[in-house]
C-alpha positions in Angstrom: 0.0 0.0 0.0 1.4 3.4 -1.0 2.1 6.1 1.6 -0.6 8.7 2.1 -0.4 12.3 3.2 -2.8 13.7 5.8 -3.9 17.3 5.3 -4.1 19.2 8.5 -7.3 21.2 8.3 -8.6 22.0 11.8 -7.4 24.9 13.9 -6.5 22.6 16.8 -4.3 20.3 14.6 -2.7 23.3 12.9 -1.7 24.6 16.3 -0.3 21.1 17.1 1.7 21.1 13.9 2.9 24.6 14.6 4.1 23.5 18.1 5.8 20.4 16.7 7.6 22.2 13.9 8.8 24.8 16.4 10.9 22.1 18.0 12.8 21.3 14.8 15.2 23.5 12.9 14.5 21.5 9.8 10.9 22.8 9.9 11.8 26.3 10.9 9.8 27.9 8.0 6.5 26.3 9.0 5.5 27.9 12.3 5.2 31.5 11.1 3.4 30.4 7.9 0.9 28.4 10.0 0.5 31.5 12.2 -0.4 33.7 9.1 -3.0 31.1 8.1 -4.6 30.8 11.6 -4.7 34.6 12.0 -5.5 35.3 8.4 -2.8 37.9 8.6 -1.3 37.3 5.1 -4.3 36.4 2.8 -2.1 36.9 -0.3 -0.4 33.5 0.6 -3.0 31.0 1.8 -1.4 27.9 3.3 -2.1 24.2 3.2 -0.2 21.8 5.5 0.2 18.1 5.2 1.8 15.5 7.5 3.1 12.0 7.2 2.3 9.5 8.6 0.2 11.3 11.3 0.1 14.3 13.5 0.9 12.4 16.7 4.1 10.8 15.3 5.2 12.9 12.3 8.1 12.1 10.0 7.5 14.7 7.3 5.7 18.0 6.9 4.7 19.4 3.6 3.4 23.0 3.0 1.8 24.6 -0.1 1.5 28.4 -0.5 -0.8 29.3 -3.3 0.6 32.8 -3.6 -1.6 35.5 -5.2 1.2 37.5 -6.8 4.2 35.2 -7.2 4.7 31.6 -8.2 3.5 28.9 -5.7 5.8 27.8 -2.9 6.3 24.3 -1.7 8.2 23.6 1.5 9.4 20.2 2.7 10.7 19.2 6.2 11.8 16.0 7.7 11.5 15.7 11.5 14.8 15.3 13.3 15.7 11.8 14.2 13.4 10.1 11.7 14.3 8.1 8.6 12.6 7.8 5.3 12.7 5.1 2.6 13.6 6.6 -0.7 10.8 5.0 -2.7 8.4 5.9 0.1 9.5 9.5 -0.1 9.2 9.7 -3.8 5.6 8.4 -3.5 4.8 11.1 -1.0 6.3 13.8 -3.2 4.2 12.6 -6.2 1.1 12.6 -4.0 1.9 16.0 -2.6 2.3 17.5 -6.1 -1.0 15.9 -7.3 -2.9 17.1 -4.2 -1.8 20.7 -4.7 -1.4 21.1 -8.5 -3.7 18.4 -9.9 -2.9 18.0 -13.6 -1.5 21.5 -14.0 2.1 22.0 -15.0 2.9 25.1 -12.9 6.2 26.9 -12.3 7.0 26.9 -8.6 9.5 27.3 -5.8 10.6 24.5 -3.5 12.3 25.2 -0.1 14.0 22.3 1.7 17.1 20.9 3.1 19.5 19.7 0.4 18.8 15.9 0.7 15.1 16.5 0.3 15.7 18.8 -2.7 17.6 16.0 -4.4 14.8 13.6 -3.9 12.3 16.2 -5.2 14.4 16.5 -8.4 14.2 12.7 -8.8 10.4 12.8 -8.4 10.1 15.6 -10.9 12.1 13.9 -13.6 10.4 10.6 -13.0 7.1 12.3 -14.0 8.4 14.4 -16.9 11.6 15.6 -18.5 10.1 18.9 -19.7 11.2 20.9 -16.6 14.3 23.0 -15.8 15.4 24.2 -12.4 17.7 26.7 -10.8 19.1 26.3 -7.3 20.0 28.9 -4.7 22.2 27.3 -2.0 22.0 28.9 1.4 23.2 28.6 5.0 20.5 28.9 7.6 21.0 31.0 10.8 18.7 30.8 13.8 18.7 31.9 17.5 18.9 29.8 20.6 17.0 30.7 23.7 20.1 32.2 25.2 20.6 34.3 22.1 17.0 35.4 22.1 17.4 36.6 25.7 20.6 38.3 24.9 18.9 40.1 22.0 16.0 41.3 24.1 18.4 42.9 26.6 20.6 44.4 23.9 19.5 48.0 23.0 19.2 49.1 19.4 22.6 50.3 18.0 23.0 54.1 17.9 23.2 55.3 14.3 25.3 58.2 13.1 24.1 61.8 13.2 21.5 62.5 10.6 20.2 58.9 10.5 17.2 57.7 12.3 15.0 54.6 12.7 11.6 54.7 11.0 9.1 52.5 9.1 8.8 52.0 5.4 5.8 53.6 3.7 4.4 50.5 1.9 2.4 52.1 -0.9 5.0 54.8 -1.7 8.3 53.0 -1.0 7.7 49.4 -1.9 9.2 49.9 -5.3 12.4 51.3 -3.8 12.7 48.2 -1.6 11.8 45.8 -4.4 14.2 47.3 -6.9 17.1 46.4 -4.6 16.3 42.7 -4.5 18.3 40.8 -7.1 15.9 37.9 -7.1 12.8 40.0 -7.8 10.6 38.9 -10.7 7.0 39.1 -11.9 4.6 39.9 -9.1 7.3 40.6 -6.5 6.5 44.3 -6.3 2.9 43.5 -5.2 4.3 40.8 -2.9 6.7 43.3 -1.4 4.0 45.8 -0.8 1.9 43.2 1.0 4.8 42.2 3.2 5.5 45.8 4.1 1.8 46.3 4.9 1.2 43.2 7.0 4.5 42.0 8.4 7.3 43.5 10.5 10.1 45.4 8.7 12.8 47.9 9.7 14.1 51.0 8.1 16.7 53.7 8.7 16.4 57.1 7.0 18.7 59.9 6.0 17.3 63.3 4.9 13.9 61.6 4.9 14.8 58.9 2.5 15.1 55.1 3.3 18.8 54.2 3.0 18.8 50.8 4.9 16.0 48.3 5.4 15.1 44.7 6.0 11.7 42.8 6.1 10.2 39.5 6.9 8.9 37.0 4.4 5.5 35.4 5.1 7.4 32.1 5.9 9.2 34.0 8.6 12.6 34.4 6.9 14.4 37.7 7.3 14.4 39.1 3.8 16.1 41.6 1.6 18.5 43.3 4.0 20.0 46.2 2.0 22.0 49.4 2.5 22.5 51.9 -0.3 26.2 52.1 -1.3 26.7 55.7 -0.2 25.6 54.8 3.4 27.6 51.6 3.9 30.3 50.9 6.5 28.3 52.8 9.1 26.7 49.8 10.9 23.3 50.4 9.3 22.8 46.8 8.1 23.4 45.5 11.7 21.1 48.2 13.0 18.1 47.3 10.9 18.7 43.6 11.6 18.7 44.2 15.4 15.5 46.3 15.1 13.8 43.5 13.1 15.0 40.9 15.7 13.4 42.9 18.4 10.1 43.2 16.5 10.0 39.5 15.6 10.7 38.4 19.2 8.0 40.8 20.4 5.5 38.8 18.3 6.6 35.6 20.1 8.5 34.1 17.1 12.1 33.0 16.6 14.1 35.1 14.1 15.9 33.2 11.4 17.6 34.0 8.1 19.4 32.5 5.2 22.6 33.6 3.6 23.8 32.6 0.1 26.8 30.3 0.3 28.7 32.5 -2.1 28.1 35.7 -0.1 31.3 35.4 1.9 31.2 38.8 3.5 27.7 38.4 5.0 28.3 34.7 5.7 31.4 35.4 7.7 29.7 38.3 9.6 26.8 36.1 10.5 29.0 33.3 11.7 30.9 35.8 13.9 27.8 37.5 15.3 27.1 36.2 18.8 23.3 36.5 18.2 23.2 33.9 15.4 23.8 30.2 15.3 24.5 28.5 11.9 22.5 25.3 11.3 25.2 22.5 11.3 25.4 18.7 11.5 26.8 16.8 14.4 30.3 17.2 13.1 29.9 21.0 12.8 29.5 21.1 9.0 27.1 23.7 7.8 23.9 22.3 6.5 22.5 23.6 3.2 19.0 24.8 2.5 18.0 25.1 -1.2 15.6 27.5 -2.8 14.9 25.6 -6.0 12.8 27.2 -8.8 11.1 25.0 -11.5 10.0 26.1 -14.9 8.3 24.3 -17.8 10.6 23.9 -20.8 
């Protein structure tokens, strides 16, 4: 008998799934997403969550975001300490795709740890060869309870004279923010505006204009930290990040972020920062999270 996914539909079970995922770094992008579904706080990205084999003893979580403005997002997470048969996993991936896409051939983004991404690629190519994919390989940084407590007792950094903390004006300044994001594509301006309207963000201004900013993605990732070139090397990137950490913790959620493997400057700074812990295996080797985009040929 083939493996079967269980869709989590009741509020009680969504809260149970949220609590379970909160205990596993591998599922770190699930709790905030479930929160937005329960609170209807980001209607532009409705969420469906599936579990295998059951909610009481989960091995895998699957999430589908049917985004209004950008391509759909799939997220996969294997619960720490569990094992999966390869053929069993491929069956689950086929079922998941069928449950959320039906017969449609739809471009989409998949977020998962590297070994799950490899299996997703196998499942995709078993069903059709008419797909192409691009991978963005990232290191994941999260905060321990000790680091959260340290952050809460750490004041916001002082910024140089003439600079000040503020909020981004979503309708008037979303385009400024979106234009700095190198991965922006069709629909991302509208998605950026929705993020700025509904989720925490941070901004520093100079002469009334935003010169440094960072925001949160509806999955909870810290997203698009940017400082304009004329204002760099003043500590503004660290300042907006600390501001966003405070705002995220005040909501009762754990801050986390990803850094591209080839972004050595930011990667080294994040490793050295006492507020962040890099997700690593038991031998201390950095794990890899992959953002994998699929397009029909």
